[in-house]
N, C-alpha and C positions, 0 to 999 in steps of 0.2 A: 414578867407580864407580857402577854401576846400583843403584837402590833395589829391595829385595826385600820382598815382602809379609810374609814370616816371617823371624825371625832365623836365622842360620846354625846356631845351637845346636839349633833345632827339627829341622833336617835330620839332624844327627848323632844327636839324641835319638830320632827315629823309626827311622833305619836301624840304629843300634847298640842303643838302648834296647829297642825292640820286638823286635828280633832276639834279644837276650839273654833277654827275657821268654819268647819262644816256645821258646828252648833250655831254659830252666828248666822250662817247662811240659811239654816232651817228656821231660825227665828224670823228672819226677813221674809222667807217664803210663806211662813204661816201668817204673818201680818198681811202680806199681799193677798193671800188666799181668803182670809177673813173679810177684807175690805172690798175686794173687787170680784169675788165669786160668791155663790150661794152656799159654799161649804165652810164649816168651821170645825176644827179639831176639838172644840169644847163639847161636841156631841159624841157620845160613846160609839155610835154606829160609824160615824166618820173616822173616829180615832182608830178603831180596830179593823174596819173593812172598807174605808174610803167610800162609804155610801153605795158600794157595789156598782160603781159607775165608770171604772177605768177602761180606757180603750185598749185594743190589743197590742199596739206598738209599745206603749209604756209598760204593760204587763209583761211583754216579751223581754223588754230591757230589765225589768225587775227580776224576772226568772234568771236571766243571764247573770245578773249581779248576785242574787242569792245563791246560785249554784257555783259561782266562782269563789271557792274557798281558798285558803292558803294551799291546800293540797292540790287544787287545780293547777297552780303554777309550780309548786315545789315537788309534790309527789309525782306528777306527770313527768317532770324533768328528771327526777331520780330514776324512774323506770326506763326512761330513754337512755340514761347513763348506764344502766345495768343491762338492758336487753336490746338496745338499738332501736330501729324505726318501728318495730312492733309495739314497743312500750307506749308511745304517744297514741297509736291507733287504738290499742285496747283500752287505754285510759279514756280517750275521747268517746269512742263508740260505746264502750261499756258503761258510760255514765250519761250518754245522750239518750239512749233508748228508753230509760225510765221516765224522762221528761215527756218524750213522745207518747209513751203508753199512758202516762198520767192524764193525758188529754181525755181519755175515755172516762176516768174517774171524775174529772172536772165536769164533763158533760152530764154524768149521772148525778153529781152534786146539784147542779142547776135544775135538773129534772125532778129529783126526789127530795131535796132539802134546800130550796132556794133562799131561805132566810136563816140558815144555820150560821153560827159564828165560827165553829170549830168542827173538825171531823169526829171528835169524841162526843159531841152533842148528838150526832147521828147514831153512834153506837149505843149511847145511853137511852135514847128514845126508842130504839129498836129492841134492845136486849136487857135493859135494866142496869142496876148498880154494880153487880158482880162483873159483868162484861166491861162496863165503863171503867171500873177500877183496874182490871187486868190490862186493858189496852192503854189506859193512861200511863201505866208503868212503862210500856214500850214506847209510847210517845215522848214522855219526858226523858227516858234513857237515850232516845235518839237525839233530842236537843242537847243533852249534856255531852254526849260523845262528839257531836258535830262542833259544838262550841269549844270543847277542849282541843280539838284538832286545829281550829282557827287560832286559838290563843297560843298553843304550843308552836305551830308553824310560824306564826308572826313573830313571837318573842325570840325563837331560835335564830331567825334571820336577822332581826334587829340587833341582837346580841353579837352575832358573828361579824356583822359589818361595822358596828359602832362601839361595842363594849358596854352598851346600856345593860343594866342589871336585868336579868331574865324575869325576876319576880315583879319588878316595877313595870315591865312591859305587859306581863300577864294581867295586871290589874288596870293599868292606865288605858289599854286598848278598849276593853268593853265599857269602862266608865265614861270615856269620852263619847262613845257612841250613844250611851244611854241618855245623855243630855239632849241630843237632837231628836231621838225617838220619842221621849217624853213630851217635848215641845210640839213636834209636828204630827205625830201619829202616822197612820198607814200611808196616806196620800203624799205627805211630805217625804216620808221614807222612800217611796217609789221615785219621787222626783230626785232625791239625793242619789238613789241607785242609778238613775239615768246619768247624772254627772259623773259618777264613779265609772260607769261602763264606758262613757265617752273617753275619759282620760285613760282607761285601761287599754282600749283599742289603739289609741294614739301612741302609747308607749310600746305596746307589743309590736306595732308596725315598724318601730325603729330598730328592732332586733332581728328581723326576719331575712334581711338581705345579706347572706353570708355564703361562702364557698367552702365546703368541708370534705368533699368526697375523697380526695387524696389523703388527707389527714386521717379520716376514718378507716381507710384501707390499711394505712400504716399501723393504726392502733389495733386492727384486727390481727395483724401479724405478731405484734409485740405482746398483746394481751387479749387473745381470742376469747369470745364469749361462750361459756359452756352451754351446750344445748342448742346453739345457733348453727345454721348451715355454714360450714367452713369457718366457724368462729366469727362470722362477719356481723358488723353492726347494721349493714344496709340490706337486710333480708327480713321477710315476714316469718321465715321458718325459725321460730324461737320457742322451744319447749317451755321455758320458764315464763316467757312473755304470754303464752297461751294460758298457763296456769294462773298468772296474774289477771288475765282477762276474765276468767271464770269468777275468781274472787271479787274482782271489781264489779262485775255485773250483779252478783248476789248482794254485796254490801250496799251498793247504791240503790237497789230496789228498796232496801230497808230505809235508807235515809231520805228517799223521796216520798214513798207511800206513807211513811209514819211521821214525817216532819210537818208540823202545822204550818211552817213557813210557806210550803208549796200549796197547801190547801187555802192559806190566807190569800194568796194571789188569785186563786180560782174564785174565792168568795168576793174579792174586790173587783173582779172583772165583770163587764157587762155580759149577760147570759148569751146573747147572740154571737159573741166573738171570743168566748173562752177557749174553744178548741183551736181556733186560729192562733191565739196568743201562745198557747203551749207548744204547738207544732213549730211556730216561728221561733220561739225562744229556744227550744231544744236544738234545732238545726243551727241557729246562730251560735249557741254556746260551744258546739263541737269544735269550731275553729280555734278556740282559745287554747285548750290543752294540746290539741293536735299540732298546731303551728308553733306555739310557744315552746313546747317540749322538744319538737323536732329541731328547733333552732338552738335553744340554750342547752338542753340536755345533751344533744349530740356535740355541741360546741365544747362542752366540758370534757367529753371524751377526746375530741380532736386536739384540744389544747393541753392534754396531759403531758407533762414534761416541759411545758413552756415556763420560762422564768417568771411570768406574771400570773401563772395559774396556781392556785392553792392546791396542795396535796390533800386529797379527800380520803378520809378514813371511812370504814363501813358505818360508823356512828353518824358521820357527817351526811352520808347518803341517806340514811334512815331519817335524819332530821330534815331532809329536803334541801340541802345546801348546794348541790351542783349548779342550779340556776344562778344563784347569786355569785358563785365563784366564777362561772363563765362570763357573766355580765361584767364583773370587775376586771377580768383578764382581757376582755375584748375592748372595753371603753374606759377603763380606769375608774377614776372617782365619779365621772359622770354616769358610767354604767351602774356603779354601786348605788348612786343616788337614785337613778331611775328605777332600779329593781326594788329599792327600799320604799319609794313612794307607791309603786305599782302594788307591791305586796300589802302595804298599809290600806290602800283603797279597797283591794280585794277582801281583806280581813274585815274591815269595818263595815262594808256594805253587806257582806254575808252575816256578820254579827248583828247588825241592825234587824235583819230578817228574823234571826233567832230570838232576839229580845222581845220583839212585838208578838212573835208566835207564842212564846212561853207566857207572856203577859196575858194573852187571850185565853190560854188554857187555865191559868190560875184564876182569872176573872170569871169565866163562864162555866168552867168544869169543876172548879173547887169552891170559890166564894159563892157564886149565884146558885150552884147546884146543891151545895150541902150546908153552907153557912147562913146565907141570907137570900132565900128564893124570891123575896119581894123587894130586892134592892132597887133603890131609885137610880135615876140617870146619873145624878151627882156621885152617888156611892160607887157605881160601876166604873165611872171615869177615874175616880180617886184610886180605886183598887188597881185599875189598869196601869196608871202611872207608877204606883208603888211596886207592881209586879215587874215593870221594866227595870227599876232601880235595884230591886232585890236580885233579879237574875243576873244583872251585870256583876254583882259581887260574887254570885255563885260561879260565874264563868272564870273569874280570877282565881277563886279558891280551887276549882277543879283543875285548872291549868297548873297551878302551883303543886297540887298533890301529885299529878302525873309526872311533872318535871322531877320532883324529888325522889320518886320511886323508880325513875329511869325509863319511863315509857315515853316514846317519841311519837310524833305525828304519824310517821310511816307505820309503826306498829299498830296504832289505833285504827288507821285506815283499813288495814287488812283484817283486823279483829271485829270491826263493826258488824259484819254479816253474821258472825258467830253469835253475838249477843242479841241482834235485832232481827235477823233474817226469818225467824220462825213465824213472825206475825204478818209477813208480807201478804201471803195468799189469803189468810183469814180476813184481813182488813179489806182487801180488794173484793172478796166475796160478800162481805157485810154491806158494802156500799153499792154493789152492782147487781146482786143476785137475790131475788126474793125467796129462793128455796134454801139459802144458806142456813145451816143449823147452828144455833147459839152455842151449845155445848161442844159441838164438833170444832167450831172455830176457836173457842176458848181452850179446849183440850189440845188442839193442834199447836197453838201458839206456845203453851207451856211445855208440852212434850218436846217440841222442836228445840226450844231453848235448852232444856236439860240435856237432850241427846246431842245437841250441837256442841255443848261444852264438854261432854264426855268424849265425843269423837276427837275433838281438838286436843284434849289433855292426854288421851290414850295414845294418839298418834305421836305426840311429842315425847311421851315417856318411852314408847317403843323404839323410836328412832335415836334416842339419846340415853339409853340405859337407865331410865328412871329419873334422869336429871331434869327438873322443871325450873327454868329460869325465864326471865324476859327474853333472852336471846334464843333459847331452845324452843320456846313456845311460839316464836315469831316467824318461823320458817314457812316457805311456800306450801309444802305438803301438809303441815300441821294446820295452817289456816284454811287450806282448801278442804280438808276433811271436815272441819268444824262448820264452814260455810255451807257445804253441800248437805250435811246432816240437818242443819237448822232449817234451811228453806225447804228441803225435801220432806222431812217429817211433818213440819207445820202444814205444808200444802197438801200432802197425801191424807193426813188425818182429817183436816177440815173438809176436803172435797169428798172423801169416801163416806164420812158420817152424814154429810149433807145429802148425798145421793140415797143413802139407806133410810134416813129419817128426815125427809125434806120438810121445811116449813113452807107456809104460803103467806108471805108478808105482803101487805097491800101498799105500803109506803105512806099511808095516811098520817101515821104518827110522826114520821119525819118531815112530811110536808107542812105540818102544823107547828114545827119548831119556830118560835119567835114570830109567828104569823101576826102581822099587824092588823088591828081591827079597823074596819072601814068607818068613816064618819056616818052618823045617823042618816043624813040626807042622801047618802050614796049606797046604803046597804042593799036595798031592794034591787037596784040595777046591777050591783056587783054580784049578788048571789045568782042572778039570772045568767050573767056573762060567765061566771065560774062554772056553772053547769054545762054551758056550751063548750067551753075551752078545756075543762078538766084540770084547771090550775087556778090557784088563788091569786087574785089581782087586787086585793084590797089595799087601801092606803090609809095610814094613820096620820093625823095631824101632829101627834106627839112622838111616835116612834118612826125613825127613819127607815125607809125601805127602798127597793129598787126604783119605785116611782118618784122618789125624791130627786132623782138625777136626770130623768127624762120623762116625756109625757105619757099619758095613758095608752095611746095607740101603740107607741114603741114598746111599752111594757107588755101589753097583750101579745104582741108579735113575738117578743123575745122569750116570754115564758110559756108560749104555746107548746104543749107536750109533743105535738107532731114535729114541730121544728127542732126541738131539743133531741128527740129520738133520731132524727136525720143527722143531727150534729154528732151524736154518739156513734152512729153507724159509720159516718165519714171518719171520725177519729179512730175507730177500730180498724178499718181497712188500711188507712194511711199509716197509722203508727205500727201496725203489725208488718206491713210491707216494708217500712223503713227499718224495722228491727231485723227482718230477714236479710235485707240488703247489707246493713252495716255489720251484722254479727256473723252471717253465714256466707252470703254470696261473694262478698269482696275478700274478706281475710282468709277464709279456709282454703280456697284454691291456691292462694299465694303461699299459705303455710305448707301444704302438701307438695307443692311444686319444688320447694327448696331453692327457689330462684334467688340469686344475689344480684342486686341492682348494679349496673354500671353507671358511668357518669350521667348519661342521658336519662336513664330510668330514675336515678336519684333526683336529678334536676326536675323532672316532671312531677315526681312525688312532692317536692317542696313547692313547686309552682301551684299545684292543686291546693295546697294549704294556704298559700298567699291569696289566691283568687277567692277561696272560701272565706278568708278573713275579711276581705274587702266587702263581699256581699253581706257578711254578718254585721259589719260596721254600719252599712247602709240600713239594714233591717232594724237595728236597735239604737241607732244614733240619729239618722236622718228621718226615717219613717215616723217616729213618735212626734217630731216637730211638725211634720206635715199634717198628721191626723189631728193635732191640737191647735191648728192655725186659728180656728175661730176663737178658742179660749185665749190664745196669746193676743189676738186682736182686741178682744173684750177687755183684758187686763190693761193693755197698752192705752186704750181709749180712756179708761178710768184714771190711770196715772197722769195722762196728758191733761185731762180735765182738772184734776187736782192741782197740777203745777201751773197751768197756763190759762185756765178759763175760770169764770165765776161759777159758783155752785160746787156741789160735791160730786166726785167721781165714784162714790161708794155704790156698790151693787145693791139694788132694791128688787126684791122678788116680785114677780108679777102675780096676778090672781091665780088661784088653784086651777090646774088643768092646762095652763099656758106652758109654753116651752121655754120658760125663763132660764132654765139651767141646762139647756140642751148643748150649749157650747162649753162643756166641762172639759177639764184636763183628763 
């Protein structure tokens, strides 16, 4: 029986104990929210979209939390272990640019479908049931792949450190998360994401102060990296690192553009600050894999041969274990405990995003669309809760299946673009371009999927004499071929067909999705104002809308199509500029120069990561507190009144049109 650094009880304690703690924490937050604010998760709109009222700092924190998968910590460290400093850069930059570019889609969402609950509702309203069904396949496949990676990565590390049974971890991790998601809904999930992100940055900052250059230089001599300049770990000239970068970029386009979790945060955001939230969240997230992997991934290389360092097999690296091995070697049991807690927080926060995302799809795109179109508020909320619980079980089952057939988190991570990449461009065109052709986008998605799989398998068979196994199909060149074919064919077919047979879609059908009806007394005035603004600003006393969270003047301003078009243009220029900087201007000259960093250069590289991490921590930890200071003051006054004064501190809504809820979280 192998020796484990931590007792098995520690694994169950973290997975079950901390999971129950956050469930209790969510129950407390929900009770506070219901009593001292105007928001209640008993409302379906609040449960799934937080009444579309969240400010940018908390949205940015939620984006960081949702995008910090097990792979963010484990796979990034694994590619640092394999390729050197190029691995963390390509992982971080290759998965940051999608969030930055998603800001454009988020702006179009607010402009063209301000009341939608899911991105699939937009597809259905524009192109009907066939397109809705095809793209629902890609959407749910994305959720299953992402959730499986979360469960596989989390369970592998928990098992490696504590000996906890892998299958127990596969089921207990998502089930624990499901409790607080059902209780709190979207707003409380975002607040829990904030606490996870705060703890995540605190733990990461404990790992980043290390000196490794001499050890890495020695490692380059004893075990040079194939394809790297002079076999060095401290160079951006890495052929395999560049290949991974391409795979990473394609795969993460799929898992951002097709994952309801990211659309959900755009939906929950206030219209006027959606773009700001995504740009802030994307830039803040980059520091996590870049700094964490540069530290622990390279530490695992530097400590090879050390008595305290575990000997890592290729299977261990694919499972993402270099980070935990390095943490344990550097700090002993305290390091192992820290990485265990860090990983659990990352897995559970991302898992909570997946749970509520799939619940929304099952509720609005399956139940309400096909089973009960006239569903009541109570029925919708009940199905939403059931969807969370159901998908938590699916996560455990999917993780178990992949575990028993020998597929690791690392294999899935590079494969996701093969399966999902073909729908990236068609979905982007469907949301942003009025000329996008329905059958061109459907055909592109399907053709790209089929040809991506063919290219992947043919490359594997050609390189390995017809032998197709998990190992032979998981190589860099095999995955690169499949990823490129999938996204390339999907994008080319969708774009070319749309240019040859363009549509002329007006967006009126999507702008009317879930559009709340105005009260009788306000209809005439609202109709007149809508004609002037070109946007619906009606408010329902029964259906929650954007206006439930701030007053009419703010709503008019934030849904003004002129302002939202400006936001889209800003998102386009800034996100494309950052894409060019992070993917082309910085890494490619370093790649072609074949430069190997000395002590000073490597120190500067690490310092940049440290400074970026501190700025990121400020953006997603301190800034959300500042922007919610009015809400915190409101809640504190209510609690104080309940405890120390006569009367009730319970929130009482003001008359319609007043700014009663302007101090929202």
